[in-house]
N, CA, C and O atoms as a GROMACS GRO file, in nm:
protein
  304
    1MET      N    1  16.263   8.689  31.565
    1MET     CA    2  16.190   8.811  31.535
    1MET      C    3  16.047   8.774  31.498
    1MET      O    4  16.024   8.697  31.404
    2LYS      N    5  15.953   8.827  31.569
    2LYS     CA    6  15.812   8.803  31.542
    2LYS      C    7  15.759   8.916  31.456
    2LYS      O    8  15.772   9.034  31.491
    3TYR      N    9  15.700   8.881  31.342
    3TYR     CA   10  15.646   8.981  31.250
    3TYR      C   11  15.500   8.952  31.230
    3TYR      O   12  15.462   8.837  31.209
    4SER      N   13  15.418   9.052  31.236
    4SER     CA   14  15.276   9.036  31.215
    4SER      C   15  15.222   9.156  31.141
    4SER      O   16  15.233   9.269  31.190
    5ALA      N   17  15.165   9.134  31.025
    5ALA     CA   18  15.108   9.243  30.946
    5ALA      C   19  14.956   9.226  30.944
    5ALA      O   20  14.908   9.122  30.899
    6PRO      N   21  14.881   9.323  30.992
    6PRO     CA   22  14.736   9.311  30.992
    6PRO      C   23  14.679   9.316  30.851
    6PRO      O   24  14.731   9.384  30.763
    7ILE      N   25  14.572   9.242  30.833
    7ILE     CA   26  14.501   9.242  30.705
    7ILE      C   27  14.376   9.327  30.723
    7ILE      O   28  14.298   9.304  30.816
    8LYS      N   29  14.357   9.423  30.637
    8LYS     CA   30  14.247   9.518  30.649
    8LYS      C   31  14.111   9.449  30.632
    8LYS      O   32  14.102   9.342  30.572
    9SER      N   33  14.007   9.510  30.686
    9SER     CA   34  13.875   9.448  30.693
    9SER      C   35  13.810   9.422  30.558
    9SER      O   36  13.724   9.335  30.550
   10SER      N   37  13.845   9.494  30.454
   10SER     CA   38  13.781   9.472  30.324
   10SER      C   39  13.841   9.353  30.249
   10SER      O   40  13.791   9.316  30.143
   11SER      N   41  13.944   9.294  30.303
   11SER     CA   42  14.013   9.184  30.238
   11SER      C   43  13.940   9.052  30.258
   11SER      O   44  13.873   9.033  30.360
   12PRO      N   45  13.953   8.960  30.161
   12PRO     CA   46  13.897   8.827  30.180
   12PRO      C   47  13.971   8.752  30.291
   12PRO      O   48  13.922   8.651  30.341
   13LEU      N   49  14.087   8.801  30.331
   13LEU     CA   50  14.164   8.741  30.440
   13LEU      C   51  14.154   8.827  30.565
   13LEU      O   52  14.244   8.826  30.649
   14ALA      N   53  14.043   8.900  30.579
   14ALA     CA   54  14.025   8.993  30.692
   14ALA      C   55  14.042   8.921  30.824
   14ALA      O   56  13.996   8.808  30.842
   15GLY      N   57  14.108   8.988  30.916
   15GLY     CA   58  14.131   8.933  31.048
   15GLY      C   59  14.251   8.841  31.056
   15GLY      O   60  14.294   8.805  31.165
   16LYS      N   61  14.306   8.804  30.944
   16LYS     CA   62  14.421   8.715  30.941
   16LYS      C   63  14.548   8.799  30.949
   16LYS      O   64  14.553   8.911  30.900
   17ARG      N   65  14.651   8.743  31.012
   17ARG     CA   66  14.779   8.811  31.023
   17ARG      C   67  14.887   8.723  30.961
   17ARG      O   68  14.878   8.600  30.964
   18ILE      N   69  14.987   8.788  30.907
   18ILE     CA   70  15.102   8.716  30.855
   18ILE      C   71  15.188   8.683  30.977
   18ILE      O   72  15.238   8.774  31.044
   19GLN      N   73  15.205   8.559  31.005
   19GLN     CA   74  15.280   8.519  31.123
   19GLN      C   75  15.414   8.459  31.084
   19GLN      O   76  15.426   8.392  30.982
   20SER      N   77  15.513   8.482  31.166
   20SER     CA   78  15.646   8.431  31.138
   20SER      C   79  15.651   8.279  31.145
   20SER      O   80  15.740   8.218  31.087
   21TYR      N   81  15.556   8.217  31.216
   21TYR     CA   82  15.554   8.071  31.225
   21TYR      C   83  15.481   8.006  31.108
   21TYR      O   84  15.480   7.884  31.096
   22GLN      N   85  15.420   8.086  31.024
   22GLN     CA   86  15.349   8.035  30.907
   22GLN      C   87  15.451   7.970  30.813
   22GLN      O   88  15.558   8.026  30.790
   23THR      N   89  15.418   7.852  30.760
   23THR     CA   90  15.511   7.785  30.670
   23THR      C   91  15.522   7.861  30.539
   23THR      O   92  15.436   7.941  30.505
   24GLU      N   93  15.629   7.833  30.467
   24GLU     CA   94  15.649   7.898  30.337
   24GLU      C   95  15.532   7.866  30.244
   24GLU      O   96  15.484   7.954  30.172
   25ASP      N   97  15.487   7.741  30.245
   25ASP     CA   98  15.375   7.703  30.159
   25ASP      C   99  15.247   7.777  30.196
   25ASP      O  100  15.174   7.822  30.107
   26GLU      N  101  15.220   7.790  30.325
   26GLU     CA  102  15.100   7.863  30.369
   26GLU      C  103  15.107   8.010  30.330
   26GLU      O  104  15.010   8.068  30.282
   27LEU      N  105  15.223   8.068  30.350
   27LEU     CA  106  15.242   8.209  30.316
   27LEU      C  107  15.225   8.230  30.166
   27LEU      O  108  15.158   8.324  30.123
   28HIS      N  109  15.286   8.143  30.087
   28HIS     CA  110  15.275   8.153  29.941
   28HIS      C  111  15.130   8.132  29.897
   28HIS      O  112  15.081   8.205  29.810
   29THR      N  113  15.062   8.035  29.956
   29THR     CA  114  14.922   8.008  29.920
   29THR      C  115  14.833   8.128  29.953
   29THR      O  116  14.749   8.167  29.872
   30ASP      N  117  14.851   8.185  30.073
   30ASP     CA  118  14.772   8.303  30.110
   30ASP      C  119  14.798   8.420  30.017
   30ASP      O  120  14.705   8.491  29.976
   31ALA      N  121  14.925   8.441  29.982
   31ALA     CA  122  14.959   8.551  29.891
   31ALA      C  123  14.898   8.526  29.753
   31ALA      O  124  14.845   8.619  29.690
   32GLU      N  125  14.906   8.404  29.706
   32GLU     CA  126  14.849   8.371  29.574
   32GLU      C  127  14.697   8.386  29.575
   32GLU      O  128  14.640   8.436  29.478
   33ASN      N  129  14.632   8.344  29.682
   33ASN     CA  130  14.487   8.362  29.692
   33ASN      C  131  14.449   8.510  29.693
   33ASN      O  132  14.352   8.550  29.629
   34LEU      N  133  14.526   8.589  29.763
   34LEU     CA  134  14.501   8.733  29.766
   34LEU      C  135  14.524   8.795  29.629
   34LEU      O  136  14.449   8.883  29.587
   35ARG      N  137  14.627   8.749  29.558
   35ARG     CA  138  14.654   8.799  29.423
   35ARG      C  139  14.536   8.769  29.330
   35ARG      O  140  14.495   8.854  29.252
   36LYS      N  141  14.482   8.648  29.339
   36LYS     CA  142  14.366   8.610  29.256
   36LYS      C  143  14.245   8.696  29.289
   36LYS      O  144  14.173   8.741  29.199
   37LYS      N  145  14.222   8.719  29.419
   37LYS     CA  146  14.111   8.805  29.460
   37LYS      C  147  14.131   8.947  29.409
   37LYS      O  148  14.034   9.014  29.372
   38LEU      N  149  14.254   8.993  29.408
   38LEU     CA  150  14.284   9.127  29.358
   38LEU      C  151  14.251   9.137  29.209
   38LEU      O  152  14.192   9.236  29.165
   39VAL      N  153  14.287   9.037  29.132
   39VAL     CA  154  14.255   9.035  28.989
   39VAL      C  155  14.104   9.039  28.969
   39VAL      O  156  14.053   9.114  28.886
   40GLU      N  157  14.032   8.957  29.046
   40GLU     CA  158  13.885   8.956  29.038
   40GLU      C  159  13.827   9.093  29.073
   40GLU      O  160  13.735   9.141  29.007
   41LEU      N  161  13.881   9.154  29.177
   41LEU     CA  162  13.831   9.284  29.221
   41LEU      C  163  13.856   9.392  29.116
   41LEU      O  164  13.770   9.476  29.092
   42VAL      N  165  13.974   9.390  29.054
   42VAL     CA  166  14.004   9.488  28.949
   42VAL      C  167  13.904   9.471  28.834
   42VAL      O  168  13.854   9.570  28.781
   43CYS      N  169  13.876   9.347  28.797
   43CYS     CA  170  13.779   9.323  28.689
   43CYS      C  171  13.640   9.373  28.729
   43CYS      O  172  13.570   9.433  28.648
   44LYS      N  173  13.602   9.347  28.853
   44LYS     CA  174  13.470   9.390  28.902
   44LYS      C  175  13.460   9.542  28.910
   44LYS      O  176  13.361   9.601  28.868
   45GLU      N  177  13.564   9.605  28.965
   45GLU     CA  178  13.564   9.751  28.983
   45GLU      C  179  13.586   9.824  28.850
   45GLU      O  180  13.540   9.937  28.833
   46GLY      N  181  13.657   9.760  28.759
   46GLY     CA  182  13.685   9.822  28.630
   46GLY      C  183  13.794   9.928  28.634
   46GLY      O  184  13.811  10.004  28.538
   47THR      N  185  13.866   9.934  28.745
   47THR     CA  186  13.972  10.034  28.760
   47THR      C  187  14.074   9.985  28.862
   47THR      O  188  14.044   9.907  28.952
   48PHE      N  189  14.196  10.034  28.845
   48PHE     CA  190  14.302  10.003  28.941
   48PHE      C  191  14.304  10.104  29.056
   48PHE      O  192  14.374  10.084  29.155
   49SER      N  193  14.228  10.210  29.043
   49SER     CA  194  14.239  10.320  29.140
   49SER      C  195  14.126  10.328  29.242
   49SER      O  196  14.119  10.424  29.318
   50SER      N  197  14.039  10.228  29.246
   50SER     CA  198  13.934  10.232  29.349
   50SER      C  199  13.998  10.205  29.486
   50SER      O  200  14.103  10.142  29.495
   51LEU      N  201  13.934  10.254  29.589
   51LEU     CA  202  13.987  10.239  29.724
   51LEU      C  203  14.002  10.091  29.761
   51LEU      O  204  14.102  10.051  29.820
   52ALA      N  205  13.903  10.011  29.727
   52ALA     CA  206  13.908   9.868  29.760
   52ALA      C  207  14.026   9.800  29.692
   52ALA      O  208  14.095   9.718  29.753
   53VAL      N  209  14.050   9.833  29.565
   53VAL     CA  210  14.162   9.775  29.491
   53VAL      C  211  14.294   9.820  29.551
   53VAL      O  212  14.385   9.739  29.569
   54LEU      N  213  14.305   9.947  29.583
   54LEU     CA  214  14.429   9.998  29.642
   54LEU      C  215  14.459   9.933  29.776
   54LEU      O  216  14.573   9.897  29.804
   55GLU      N  217  14.356   9.917  29.859
   55GLU     CA  218  14.375   9.853  29.990
   55GLU      C  219  14.421   9.708  29.974
   55GLU      O  220  14.514   9.664  30.042
   56MET      N  221  14.356   9.635  29.884
   56MET     CA  222  14.394   9.496  29.864
   56MET      C  223  14.534   9.484  29.805
   56MET      O  224  14.609   9.394  29.840
   57SER      N  225  14.568   9.575  29.717
   57SER     CA  226  14.702   9.577  29.658
   57SER      C  227  14.808   9.600  29.766
   57SER      O  228  14.914   9.539  29.765
   58GLN      N  229  14.778   9.689  29.859
   58GLN     CA  230  14.871   9.716  29.970
   58GLN      C  231  14.885   9.594  30.060
   58GLN      O  232  14.994   9.566  30.111
   59GLN      N  233  14.777   9.521  30.079
   59GLN     CA  234  14.783   9.399  30.159
   59GLN      C  235  14.872   9.295  30.091
   59GLN      O  236  14.952   9.228  30.157
   60LEU      N  237  14.857   9.282  29.961
   60LEU     CA  238  14.941   9.189  29.886
   60LEU      C  239  15.086   9.232  29.895
   60LEU      O  240  15.176   9.149  29.907
   61ASP      N  241  15.110   9.361  29.888
   61ASP     CA  242  15.247   9.414  29.905
   61ASP      C  243  15.307   9.369  30.038
   61ASP      O  244  15.424   9.334  30.045
   62GLU      N  245  15.225   9.371  30.144
   62GLU     CA  246  15.274   9.330  30.276
   62GLU      C  247  15.317   9.183  30.274
   62GLU      O  248  15.419   9.147  30.333
   63TYR      N  249  15.240   9.099  30.207
   63TYR     CA  250  15.278   8.958  30.195
   63TYR      C  251  15.410   8.945  30.119
   63TYR      O  252  15.499   8.870  30.160
   64ILE      N  253  15.421   9.016  30.009
   64ILE     CA  254  15.542   9.007  29.927
   64ILE      C  255  15.664   9.054  30.005
   64ILE      O  256  15.769   8.989  30.001
   65VAL      N  257  15.652   9.164  30.075
   65VAL     CA  258  15.764   9.214  30.155
   65VAL      C  259  15.801   9.113  30.263
   65VAL      O  260  15.920   9.088  30.286
   66HIS      N  261  15.703   9.055  30.327
   66HIS     CA  262  15.730   8.955  30.430
   66HIS      C  263  15.804   8.834  30.371
   66HIS      O  264  15.899   8.785  30.431
   67MET      N  265  15.759   8.789  30.255
   67MET     CA  266  15.827   8.675  30.191
   67MET      C  267  15.970   8.711  30.153
   67MET      O  268  16.060   8.629  30.169
   68GLN      N  269  15.991   8.832  30.102
   68GLN     CA  270  16.126   8.875  30.065
   68GLN      C  271  16.217   8.883  30.188
   68GLN      O  272  16.335   8.848  30.180
   69LYS      N  273  16.163   8.930  30.300
   69LYS     CA  274  16.242   8.937  30.423
   69LYS      C  275  16.282   8.797  30.470
   69LYS      O  276  16.393   8.776  30.517
   70ARG      N  277  16.190   8.703  30.456
   70ARG     CA  278  16.222   8.566  30.494
   70ARG      C  279  16.334   8.510  30.407
   70ARG      O  280  16.428   8.449  30.457
   71ILE      N  281  16.323   8.531  30.277
   71ILE     CA  282  16.425   8.481  30.185
   71ILE      C  283  16.560   8.543  30.218
   71ILE      O  284  16.662   8.474  30.221
   72LYS      N  285  16.560   8.672  30.244
   72LYS     CA  286  16.684   8.742  30.277
   72LYS      C  287  16.745   8.687  30.406
   72LYS      O  288  16.866   8.672  30.416
   73SER      N  289  16.660   8.658  30.504
   73SER     CA  290  16.711   8.607  30.633
   73SER      C  291  16.771   8.467  30.618
   73SER      O  292  16.861   8.431  30.693
   74TYR      N  293  16.722   8.389  30.523
   74TYR     CA  294  16.777   8.255  30.500
   74TYR      C  295  16.914   8.261  30.436
   74TYR      O  296  16.995   8.170  30.455
   75LYS      N  297  16.941   8.366  30.361
   75LYS     CA  298  17.068   8.379  30.290
   75LYS      C  299  17.180   8.424  30.383
   75LYS      O  300  17.297   8.413  30.347
   76HIS      N  301  17.146   8.474  30.500
   76HIS     CA  302  17.249   8.525  30.592
   76HIS      C  303  17.274   8.431  30.705
   76HIS      O  304  17.357   8.459  30.791
   0.00000   0.00000   0.00000
C-alpha cells in the first residue's frame, strides 16, 4: 500500500510527502522537526488559533496518523 500525504506550502517541510518507503527513523525525525516548528510558530503567533498554526498542526496530525497506521500494520 502506497501512502502519500501532501505537506501544505506554509510548512517548513513544504513540498515533501510522507512516503511509505521512508524509514521509521526518517519519519520520526520529520515529525519531531515539524513538532518543534509548531511550538516555535505558536510562540511567534501568540495563539493556537491562527491559520498558520492550524495548518501546521494538521500536517503534524498527518504524520502521527501515518506512524500509527504503520505500527498497526506491523502488529497484524
